N, C-alpha and C positions, 0 to 999 in steps of 0.2 A: 126142977126147972125143965120145961120142954125144949127139945133141941130144934133149932131152926131147920126147916126142911131144905133139902138140897135139890137142885134142878140140873139134870144132865141131859140136855137135848141131843137127839141122835138124827132127827130128820128136819130139814130146813126147806122152806120154799122162798124163792126170791121173785118178787113181782116187778118186772122191768128189766129188759135185757140191754139197756143202755150201758154206758161205761161204768157208772157207780154200781149197778146191780151185777154186771158181769164180773167185776173185781171180787165182790163178797162171795158170789157163787163159786168162782174158781178157787179161791183160798179155802173155803169150807170143804169143797169136794177134794181138794188136794190132801186134806187131812183125813179123808176117809168117811166123811159124813154123807148121808143120803141127801142129795140136793136136787130139787126140782126148779128149773128156771122157766118162768112164765112170761109171755109177751104175746100181744095180739098179732105181731108180724112174724110169720114163719121164717122169713129171710134173716131176721135178727137172731133167732134161737137155734136154728138148725146147725150153724157152725159149732155150737157148744157141745154137740154130740160128736162131730167129726169135722175138722181135726181137733176140736177142743178150743176153749177160750184161750186166746193168746194175749199176754200182757207184756209190754216192753217199756223200757225207761228205768224208773227208780226200782222196779221189781221186774224180774224175768220169770214168767210162768207160762206153761202151756198145759191146760187141764180140761178133761171132759167132765161134764156133770152127769148125774145119774139118769135124768130124764128131762124132757122139755114138754111144755103144753102151751096152747094158744088161748086158753080160757081160764079165768080165775075159778070158775065153777068146778073145773077138773081137779083142782088142788084137794078138794074134799076126798077124792079117791086115794090120796097118798098119805093122809093123816100127818101133816107136818106138826112138829112140836112148836116151831117158831116160824113166823112169816115175816120176812123183811119186805117193806114197801119202798121201792126206790124210784118210782115213777114221778113225774111232775105233780106238784101239789094240787094243781087245778082239777085233776081227775080223781083225787082222793075220795070224795064222797061216793062215787060210783064203785070204786074198788072195795071200799069197806062194806057197802051194801051187798056186793057179791060174796064177800067173805062171810057175812052174816048167815047166808043160806046153809053153810056147813060148819060154822064155828061151834066148838064145844069147849066147855070149861077146862082150863088147864093149857089151852093154846095161847101163845103170846104173840102179839103183833107189834113190830118195831117200825117206827117211822125213821127211815134212813135217808132223809130228804132235806132240801133247803126249805126255808120259810118258817114263819112263826105260828105256833099253835097247831101244827099238823097232828101232833099226838092227841089233841082234844077232839079232832074229827073222828079218830079211831074210838076214843072213849065214849063219845055221844051214842054211837051205835052198838059197840061191843062191851062197854063198861070200862071203868077205870082200871080194874084189876088186870085186864088183858093188854093194856096199852103201855108201850115204852117209847122213849125218845133217845136217839143217838145223835152225836155230833161227829162227823167224819173229817179227818185231817189228811186227805190225799187229793191231789189234782188228777184229773183224767179227761180224756177225750176219745171218741170213737173214730179210729182210722178206717175201719171197715166193719161189717157185721162180724161179731165175735173177736175182733182185734182192737185192743185198748192200748192207748199210750198213756203212761202214768208219769208225768213230768216230775212229780215230787210225792213223797210219802213221809209224813211227819207224825208218827205215832207219839203218844197214845191217842186212840179214839175214846169216846166217852159214851156211857149209857146210863139212863136212870128210869126207874119205874114211876108211874103216876100215883099208884096206891101203895102205901107202905107194906101191905101184905104180899106184894110182888117183888120185894127186894131180892129174895133168893133167886127169882127168875132172872132179874137183871144181872146178878152176879154169875149165874150159870151161863148165860149167853156171852158175857164178857170173857169168861174162862174159855169157852169154845172158840171164840174169835181169836183170842190170844194164842191158844194152842195151834191155830191154823195159820198164824203169821201176821194177823191183824191185831197187834197189841191193843187191848181195850180195857179200860178201867171203869169200875162203877163209881158214880159221883153223886153228890147231892146238890150240885151247882149247875145242873143242865140248863135251867132257864137263863141264867146269866150267859152261858156259853152260846146258846141259841140266839140270844139277842145280840151278842157281840158279832157273831157271824151275820145276823140279819141286818145290822147296820151297814156292814161292808157291802152286802148284796144290794141293799136299798140305795146305796150311794153310787154304785158303779154299774150294775146291770141295766137299769132303765136309761141312764145317761148314754151308755153305748148303744142301746137299742134304738133310741131316738135319733142320735147323731150319726150312727153308722161307724163311729170311731172305735178303735181298739182301746184296751184299758190304758196302755202306755200313752197313746195319742190323747186320750181324754185328760190324763193327769199332766201332760206336757203342754197343753194349750191353756194359756192363762185365763181366757174367757170361760172355757168349759170347766176348768178347775174351780173357778169361783162358784159355779153351780154345785159341783161335788162338795166343796167345802161347806156351803150353806146347808146342804142335805145332811152332812155329818153332824153339824151343830144342832139342827132341828131334831134329828133322830136321838141324839144324846139327851136333849131337853125332854123329849117324850118319855124316854126310858126312866130318867130321874123322877119325873112327875108321877110315874107308876111304880116307883120304888124298886126298879130293876137295877141291880148293881153291876155296872160295866167296869168298874175299877177307876181309880182317880186319874190314871195316866192313859185312859183309853183313846182320847182324841189324838195325841201325837202318834200313838201306836197305829191307829186307823190310817192316818195320812201316810205314815212311812210304809205300811203294808201295801197300800194301793199304789204308791209311787214305785214299788218294786214288783208290781203285779205282772209285768211283762207285756209284750206286744201281741196279745192274743184276744180273741173275741169271747166275751162271756156268753153263757148259755142263752140269755134273753135276746141278745142280738141275733144269735144263730136261729132262735125260734122265729123271730120276725122275718129274717131272710128266707126261711123255709116255710113261711105261711102257716106257722103253728101258733096255737094259743100259748101264752106265757104264764108264769107264776106270779104276775104282778099283784094279784089280790092277796096272796100270802106273804108278800114282801112289803112294798110301799103301802098297799091297802091296809095291812095290819098296823102300820105306824099311824095312818089316818084314823083308824078305829080306836087305837089306844090314846091318841091325842084327844079325840073327841071325849073319850071317857074321863080324861084328866082335865078337860077344859083348856087344852093347849091348841093354839092355831097351828095348822100344818100346811101352809101354802106351797112349799116346795114338793112335799110328798103328794099332795093333791094334784099339782100340775103334772108331775111325771107320771102318776098313775093315769091321768086323763089322756096324756099324749100317747102312752103305750096302748091304752084301750082304743084310741083312735086308729092307731096302726093296725091293731088286731081286726078292727071292723072292716078293713080293706080286703 
């Protein structure tokens, strides 16, 4: 019987120097791995070299990375074994096209992002064997370039391969993350996990983006809460019609989670406030797409997607 191959990555690249990417870069570098942090904005990546990425809150870390760069094309010079993509999903096709120019077999690309089907964008260009998906269970925000506040860290995190031949890679990446302090487990339920998180994002992000309310304000206003509640029910209906298992008790869990979400702004509201494109196509847009596929009407998701698109066009 042939032995399952092992995968022990030594060099990592992280695309995106926002809070999510800065955290994974800092933890991996702290454990001695070769880490390249990539972002188009020099002011975001330069602090990662001096004084190093600073994380406060649930974790306390200050760590320099091996190197930084401002172009995805440069990553080919450093031969990463694993590339984490942590940027907003709306720029994913451009990122993957850039990776394609230097990609070689045996390199693995992990979607460490919000949104549904982001891993499929990787697979379309690079092939299923290269693509992995992770679900991250920490909260974070950027206080300043290179300085991340981490209000909570609820491990484990989870990772899964798209192609069964890459299971050893998923396990090897999970082991490397765990040794670095980001406890990560291999799973075969990543689709369910992504959709559970996707429902929460679809019901809270666009509502806050359109109203300008924080998460706590949205849940505390009876009129706005009625919209959130209808979104939850519509998203659950879409998931079930597509045979996505959210769990029998997901509805009360979702409502409770959002009621305890806190008085802060979700990323989509911050994107609108800063005149940036949002991830609406990979969040509510995906529920519209999957609803159409199953013959389910999606009036709430269509409305919120349209309103956010309208705000983007300004």
